[in-house]
Steps between C-alpha positions, in 0.01 A plus 500: 500500500767327704743538200440869488550524873826295478622725211422819676662371824824411308501830323446698814769313677739574222411868489511538879828312527665703220357825620615451851846411398535785257369755739756419770817419298787651694766458247588777257312818452168542680186473280317821442212568739260494208597148418465391853147664505406318185601162650296575813196596289539187287534278819188669647294452184592138459429444874139609446467283197633201691259559786221540247565166330558308823200633691243463214242722668148524384375836357335615830812399704727663262306826511553516874846346510700703247450859648591352840798320353622824332481690830681211672772490234544875520592476867715184450675661205587810707656276753684311226630824364643584845663156521649544154643835606664340804642222279638758271655699780648176643644379169644846431682507828549130619878505441552794734201423733542644850336324793265789546391502134445123508279525790313795351433304185388192702261724708353650178451147347344343809261796536398459136443123550298569814293747307455256215369247741268749662353588152441135425339433833269810450395399157427137593175608666426720203544220249307261729197735464476445122657158435457158664765405750667236274525757216658753741748238615576409143561865421751540787669172398544640144632833643749298718610283215571803274688676785701184561613494136599862510678480828687189393626677185569823691698315770738365231594852397540670842853468627539381861681727749863387545530509868869423487576829332535775758229748512593849416515761780171653606 
């Protein structure tokens, strides 16, 4: 089973890495929204498979966990969609970014991150009702590791604000 887990881990890492980079490529013509949606759906489907392989829940635990996981992911995905829209807005305008627009985007991003943390905090108690504490901790670790891979790849594609360039007038 460990070989299967290793293979799935490697496959998921490749899919997540390639999808994250492809979804945020700022060079050339923007990818159609449908392609972006397909990439998000692929990442989300693979994420669930990755969790399934790494948690290895019993039948009773799985029957209780997966409906809760789906509700959790629905809320997390909605927040992720907002962050993706913020990133798209930023990458489309970063060359001519005004100070006001930069602050607006940061406020939106930080609000989304605070909401993501609140969702995770809320669901912790829900997951703890149906899974042992160590399994819940493992689940959150798996989630954090997948997020770290995505954020790492995403960070490589998001241009940094050039503060030496003068900001356009308000």
